[in-house]
N, C-alpha and C positions, 0 to 999 in steps of 0.2 A: 790244514791251512786256515784255521779260524782264530779270531773273529774277522781278520782283515779279508779273508777270502771264503766264499761259500761255494759249494758244489751245486751246479745246475743240471749236470748229467753225468752219470756214472760211466767209467771206462778206464782201461789200463793206461792209455797215453794221455797225460795231463796237458790241457791247453788252458793257460791262465789269461783271462781276457780283461781288458780295460775298455769299457764302453764309452760312447760319446758323452759329451758334457751334459751333466744332469742325469745320466743314465745309472743303472744298477743291475743287479742280477735279473730282475724281471724283464729287462730290455732284451735279454737273450733267448727268450722263449721260443720265438719263431726259428731263429738260427739253430738252436740246439737240436731240433727235431731232424735236421738234415745231415748231421755228422754220422759217420759209420760207427758201429758199435765200440770199437776200440778207443775212440776219442772220449775222454773224460773232460767235461767242460766246467771250468771254474770261473768265477767272476769276482773282481775286487768288490768289496763290500764297504763303500764309504759312508760315514755318518752323514745325516741330513737329508736322507731320501729313502723311500721304500721301507723296508723293515727297520731302518735306523732313522726314521723321519724325526723322531723327538730329540735326537742328538744334534748338537751344533756342528755344522759343516766345518771341515778342516780348511784353513787358510794359509798355513805354513807349508810351502811346497817342499823345502828341503827335509823338514821333520817328517812329513808324510812319506816321502820317498824312502827315507831311512827306515821307518817303521814297516812299510811294505817289503823292503829288501830284506830286513832281518827275518821276516816270516818266510821267506823263500830260500834262503841259503841252505844248501845241503839236500835240496829236493831236486827231482828230475822233471822237466816240463819245457813246453814251448811258450812263449809270450806272444799275445796277440793285442794290439792296440788299435782301436777303431776311431777314426776321426781324431778329435782332440785327445782321446785316450791313448793315441800313438805316442805323444809326448811323454805322458806318464809312464808308459810301457818302456820306452827308450831310457828314461832317467832311472827307473828301478832296475833295468837290465844293467846299466852302467855301474850302479851301486852294488848290485849283486856281485858283479865281477871284482869290484874293488874289495868286497869282503871275502873273496876267495871261492865264490861259486861260479857256475857257468851254465846259463840256460842252453837248451839244444838249438834253439832258433828264436830270432825276433821277427815277428810278422807284423807289418804296419799297413794301415789301409786308410786311404782318403786323407792323407796328411803329408805336407811337404817336409823336407829335412829341417831339423830343429835349429840350424844355424842360419837359415835363410827365410824362414816363415815369419810373416809379419803378424803382430799380435795387436788386438784392439785394447789399448791401454785404459781408455776412459770407459769402456763398455760397463764394467761392473758397477760403477758409481752413478750411472744414469737414472733418472726417476722411472718408475715402473712402466709407464706407457711408452716412453722413449726407449728403454731397455729392450721391450718386446718388439717394437718397431725395427730396431736395429738387428736384433737376433734373427728375426724372420727374413728381413731383407738380405742378410748375410747367409741365410741358409743354415743357421747354427743349430737348428733342431729338425728332426724328421718332419715331413709335411703333415702327417697325421696328427702330431702333437701341436704343431703351429695352428691347425684348424680348430682345436679343442679349447677355446678360450676359457671354459669353466675350470679347466685344469691349471691354468697358468699361476694362480696364487699358491698352489701346491708345489709346482715345479720350480718356481722362481728362486727360492733360497738355494737350492743345490745348483741351479744353473749359474746363478750369481757366484757362488763360491768357486765353482769349477772355472768359469771364465775369469775370475779373480786370480786364481792360480796361474792361468795362462798369461794374464796381464802382467803379473809380477816376474815372469820368466825372463832371464837374460842369459843367453847361451854362454857356457864356459867350455872353452876348448879342452879336449882330453885325447888321449891315445884312442885310436880306432878299436872297436870292440873286437874281441877274439870270438865273436859269435856271428854266424851267417844271418843275413837280413834279406827278408823278402818283402817287396813293396807292391801292394795291390792298389788299383785305382780304377775308377769308372772311366770308360772311354768317352763318355759324355759329360764328365765333371769339368765345368768351366771355372771352378774355383782353384784349380791346380795348374801349375806351370810345368813344363818339361824340365826346366832348371831345378825347381823344387823337388821333383821326384828323383832326378839324377843325383841330387845333392846327398842323397843317402849313401852314395858311394863313399863319401869322406868318413862315415861313422863305423865302418867295419874293415877288418884286414881281408875279409872275403869280399869278392865282387858281388854286390847285391843283385837278386833276381827281380826284375820288374815285370809285372803282369797286369795287363789291362783287361777288364771284364765289362760286359755289356750292361752298363748302368750309368746313372748320374753319380752324384756324390754319395748317396745313400745306398751302398751295396747290400747291407744286411737287410733292409727294408724292401728293396726292389728286386733283388735277385739272391735270396738266401741259400737256395739249393746250389747255385754256382759258386758262391762265396765259400760254403761250407766244404764243397768238394775240392776246391783249389787249396784251401787251408789244410785239409787232410792230405792232399798230394804233397804239399810242401813239407808236411810232417813225416812223409815216407810211410803212410798207412798202406798196409798190403792190400786191402780191400778196395783201393781206389787206383783206377787205371789212368794212365796219362792220356 
């Protein structure tokens, strides 16, 4: 699954992950260590960050979704979208289904349903100081990144590109996915509403599973062991007990 996807951890059961805005394969290091042996962790490998820092970030959401989906058709995997990565995971899942594929499951975390989530349309065009002020106020990056101001110039292009993709998104209704959906959220996440979480029910022919974990918005950073165990359980891994 290269070059769009890179393997972070080996394993027989593929989990294809879409990290938070500005994130990439390196963002999954802590989480990867908590999965059971059978889970093979893959990450979307977008340009403009980490190993692809020298490349221009993608700004065309439809074209990006199509490129990612084309690389996944015919393979067997579960999709996992974290924070704003949940929207990209959902759109890729929908496109894969349109192309004749069918992921085993879509797992989304810390993100409301795509038809009701409000997007900050002006955020990507703000000057740098105001951009960071707004991103931090919104909780748009993990706290440890928000505190490392020296890294902001390196992180900003990818963050702007990803928030630009979100800002340009306008939901298009489509048939419910023939794919089960699991919705994970932090029980102390004040950025989500019950209606936003329940809205995922409209996106699948199966009744989505909602699971609250003891965390704020940043499940992977605050409680990676519980998040990994919950994902593995939803994948039906034999080594994980309910």
